[in-house]
C-alpha positions as CSV (number, residue, x, y, z in Angstrom):
1,M,122.9,107.5,27.0
2,M,126.2,108.5,25.4
3,P,128.2,106.1,23.2
4,R,131.2,104.6,24.8
5,E,134.7,104.4,23.3
6,R,136.9,101.3,23.3
7,R,140.2,101.5,25.2
8,T,142.9,99.1,26.5
9,T,142.9,100.6,30.0
10,V,140.1,100.6,32.6
11,H,138.9,104.0,33.8
12,I,137.7,104.3,37.4
13,I,136.2,107.3,39.1
14,I,136.1,107.4,42.9
15,G,133.9,110.0,44.6
16,G,135.1,110.8,48.1
17,S,138.7,110.9,49.5
18,G,138.0,109.9,53.1
19,Q,139.8,106.9,54.7
20,L,137.9,104.4,52.6
21,G,138.1,106.3,49.3
22,S,141.8,106.9,49.8
23,Q,142.5,103.2,50.5
24,V,140.6,102.0,47.5
25,A,142.1,104.6,45.3
26,E,145.7,103.7,46.3
27,Q,145.1,100.0,45.8
28,L,143.4,100.4,42.4
29,S,145.9,102.9,41.1
30,A,148.7,100.4,41.8
31,D,147.4,98.4,38.8
32,P,149.1,99.8,35.6
33,E,146.0,98.8,33.6
34,L,143.7,101.1,35.6
35,D,143.3,104.9,35.3
36,V,142.0,106.3,38.6
37,V,140.5,109.7,39.2
38,V,139.5,110.8,42.7
39,I,137.0,113.6,43.3
40,D,136.3,115.4,46.5
41,V,134.7,118.7,47.4
42,D,137.5,119.3,49.9
43,A,141.0,119.9,48.5
44,R,142.5,119.1,51.8
45,A,141.0,115.6,51.7
46,L,142.7,115.0,48.4
47,E,146.0,115.9,50.0
48,T,145.7,112.9,52.3
49,L,146.1,110.5,49.5
50,G,149.4,108.7,50.1
51,T,152.5,108.7,47.9
52,A,151.4,105.2,46.7
53,F,148.5,106.8,44.8
54,N,149.2,106.8,41.1
55,G,146.2,108.7,39.6
56,E,144.6,112.0,39.2
57,T,142.6,114.2,41.6
58,M,139.8,116.8,41.1
59,V,138.1,119.2,43.5
60,G,134.4,119.1,42.9
61,N,131.0,117.6,43.7
62,I,130.4,114.1,42.3
63,T,126.7,115.0,41.7
64,D,127.8,117.8,39.3
65,R,127.6,116.6,35.7
66,D,130.3,119.0,34.6
67,V,132.7,117.7,37.2
68,L,131.9,114.1,36.3
69,E,132.5,114.9,32.6
70,Q,135.8,116.5,33.3
71,A,136.7,113.3,35.2
72,G,135.9,111.2,32.2
73,V,132.6,109.7,33.2
74,A,131.6,109.2,29.5
75,R,134.5,106.7,29.1
76,A,134.4,105.3,32.7
77,D,134.2,101.6,33.3
78,G,133.3,102.1,37.0
79,L,132.3,104.7,39.5
80,L,132.6,104.2,43.3
81,A,130.6,106.8,45.3
82,V,132.0,106.7,48.8
83,T,131.4,110.1,50.3
84,R,129.8,110.5,53.7
85,S,126.4,111.5,52.1
86,D,124.0,108.7,51.1
87,N,122.1,111.2,49.0
88,A,125.2,112.3,47.1
89,N,126.3,108.7,46.6
90,L,123.0,107.6,45.3
91,M,122.6,110.5,42.9
92,A,126.2,110.1,41.5
93,V,125.5,106.4,40.9
94,Q,122.2,107.1,39.1
95,I,123.8,109.8,37.0
96,A,126.7,107.6,36.0
97,H,124.7,104.6,35.2
98,H,121.5,106.0,33.6
99,L,123.0,109.1,31.8
100,Y,126.4,107.9,30.8
101,G,126.1,104.1,30.8
102,V,128.8,103.4,33.3
103,P,128.8,99.6,33.5
104,R,129.5,99.4,37.2
105,A,128.5,102.1,39.6
106,V,128.5,101.4,43.3
107,A,127.3,103.6,46.2
108,R,128.4,103.5,49.8
109,L,125.4,103.3,52.1
110,F,125.5,104.5,55.7
111,N,121.8,104.3,56.6
112,P,120.7,100.6,56.5
113,S,117.0,101.6,56.5
114,R,117.5,102.7,52.9
115,E,118.6,99.3,51.6
116,Q,115.1,98.4,50.3
117,T,114.9,101.7,48.4
118,Y,118.3,101.1,46.9
119,R,117.3,97.6,45.8
120,R,114.1,98.8,44.2
121,L,116.0,101.4,42.3
122,G,118.5,98.7,41.1
123,V,121.4,100.5,42.7
124,R,124.5,98.6,43.6
125,Y,125.6,99.5,47.1
126,V,127.8,98.4,50.0
127,S,126.3,99.0,53.5
128,A,129.2,99.5,55.9
129,T,126.9,99.6,58.9
130,G,125.1,96.4,57.8
131,I,128.4,94.5,57.2
132,L,129.9,95.6,60.6
133,S,126.7,94.8,62.5
134,K,126.6,91.3,61.0
135,L,130.3,90.7,61.8
136,F,129.8,91.7,65.4
137,I,126.7,89.7,65.9
138,N,128.3,86.7,64.3
139,E,131.2,86.9,66.7
140,F,129.0,87.5,69.7
141,R,126.4,84.8,69.0
142,D,127.0,81.3,70.4
143,S,127.6,78.9,67.6
144,D,128.9,75.4,67.1
145,F,130.2,76.1,63.6
146,P,132.6,78.8,62.1
147,H,130.5,81.5,60.5
148,H,130.8,83.2,57.2
149,V,127.5,85.1,57.1
150,S,124.5,85.2,59.4
151,H,121.4,87.0,58.1
152,I,120.0,89.1,60.9
153,A,116.5,89.2,59.5
154,S,116.2,85.4,59.3
155,D,117.7,82.3,60.7
156,V,119.6,81.4,57.6
157,E,123.4,81.2,58.0
158,I,126.4,80.2,56.0
159,V,128.8,78.1,58.0
160,D,131.6,75.5,57.8
161,L,130.9,71.9,58.9
162,W,133.8,69.6,59.7
163,L,132.6,66.2,58.6
164,G,133.0,63.0,60.6
165,A,133.6,59.4,59.5
166,A,129.9,58.8,59.5
167,V,129.6,60.5,56.1
168,D,132.1,58.3,54.3
169,G,130.6,57.3,50.9
170,M,127.7,59.7,51.1
171,S,127.2,62.2,48.2
172,V,126.7,65.9,48.4
173,G,123.0,65.4,47.4
174,E,122.5,62.8,50.3
175,I,124.1,65.2,52.8
176,E,121.8,68.0,51.6
177,Q,118.7,65.8,52.2
178,V,119.8,64.5,55.6
179,G,121.0,67.8,56.9
180,R,118.3,70.0,55.2
181,L,121.0,72.3,53.8
182,R,122.8,73.4,50.6
183,V,126.4,72.7,50.1
184,A,128.4,75.4,48.3
185,S,132.0,74.1,48.5
186,I,134.2,71.3,49.7
187,T,137.6,71.7,51.3
188,R,140.0,68.8,51.1
189,G,143.3,69.7,52.7
190,E,144.3,72.9,50.9
191,Q,142.1,72.2,47.9
192,V,138.7,73.9,47.6
193,S,136.2,73.0,44.9
194,V,132.6,73.9,44.0
195,A,130.3,71.2,45.2
196,Q,128.5,69.0,42.7
197,T,125.4,66.9,43.6
198,N,127.2,63.5,43.0
199,D,130.5,64.4,44.7
200,P,131.4,61.8,47.3
201,L,132.3,63.1,50.8
202,H,134.6,61.8,53.5
203,G,135.4,62.3,57.1
204,G,137.9,65.1,57.8
205,E,136.7,67.2,54.9
206,T,135.0,70.6,55.5
207,I,131.9,71.8,53.6
208,T,130.6,75.3,53.5
209,V,126.8,75.3,53.6
210,A,123.7,77.4,53.8
211,M,121.4,76.2,56.5
212,R,118.7,77.3,59.0
213,R,119.7,77.5,62.6
214,A,116.6,75.6,63.4
215,D,117.9,72.6,61.5
216,R,121.2,72.3,63.3
217,R,120.0,69.1,65.0
218,H,119.8,67.4,61.6
219,V,123.5,67.8,61.0
220,K,124.9,66.6,64.4
221,S,125.3,63.0,63.2
222,L,127.3,64.2,60.2
223,L,130.0,66.1,62.2
224,A,133.4,65.0,63.4
225,T,133.4,63.9,67.0
226,D,135.8,65.4,69.6
227,R,138.0,62.3,69.3
228,E,138.2,62.6,65.5
229,R,139.1,66.3,65.9
230,L,141.8,65.6,68.4
231,A,143.2,62.8,66.2
232,A,143.2,65.1,63.1
233,A,145.0,67.8,65.1
234,A,147.6,65.3,66.3
235,D,148.3,64.2,62.7
236,G,148.6,67.7,61.5
237,S,151.2,68.6,64.2
238,R,153.5,65.8,63.2
């Protein structure tokens, strides 16, 4: 692994200038403290970068070490491999991380069946297919609570619960025992805080929790009634 030099700016390499790569490149390059280099095998793809892009471009393959070195991989703080090839993305991330010590190297993943392989290899990745499928299923599935995440392979979900007056005076720890859940955050008006075990809870507050769908019956008594919801909505409209 090659030694890394210290700099005041952050150097980012993006492999792939498709729609995703271009959007990420334009947004990152807007930060004056970031140096961004975009690599693509197709020169025409690089031409699609908008006028908002404030970085450098290179024609080449992100799995080619010579190309990566010309792009400054030895001093890079991050590499995003977002081409349309899972194999190329994986290889680029492994080269960047293992050979050049790039602290953050992330691969785009199209084939969700490879997720376990990526995890075993310790590769950071974003699965576009997995994210989209979860979002569609979350929207399609009947639910009493607003969803954040629903894990397809299990019945664990992360949801918001609007608390009713019945919880007044109860602590986060007591709610977790009664509802068989874990509280992550508490929303009071426009204030959001990380939940602590001894924090008191009150009706009208919203908690974001991780829970099993099978345990929903345990939280019913904690939730705001329709009358409480209507009263809160009426107060908010005044």
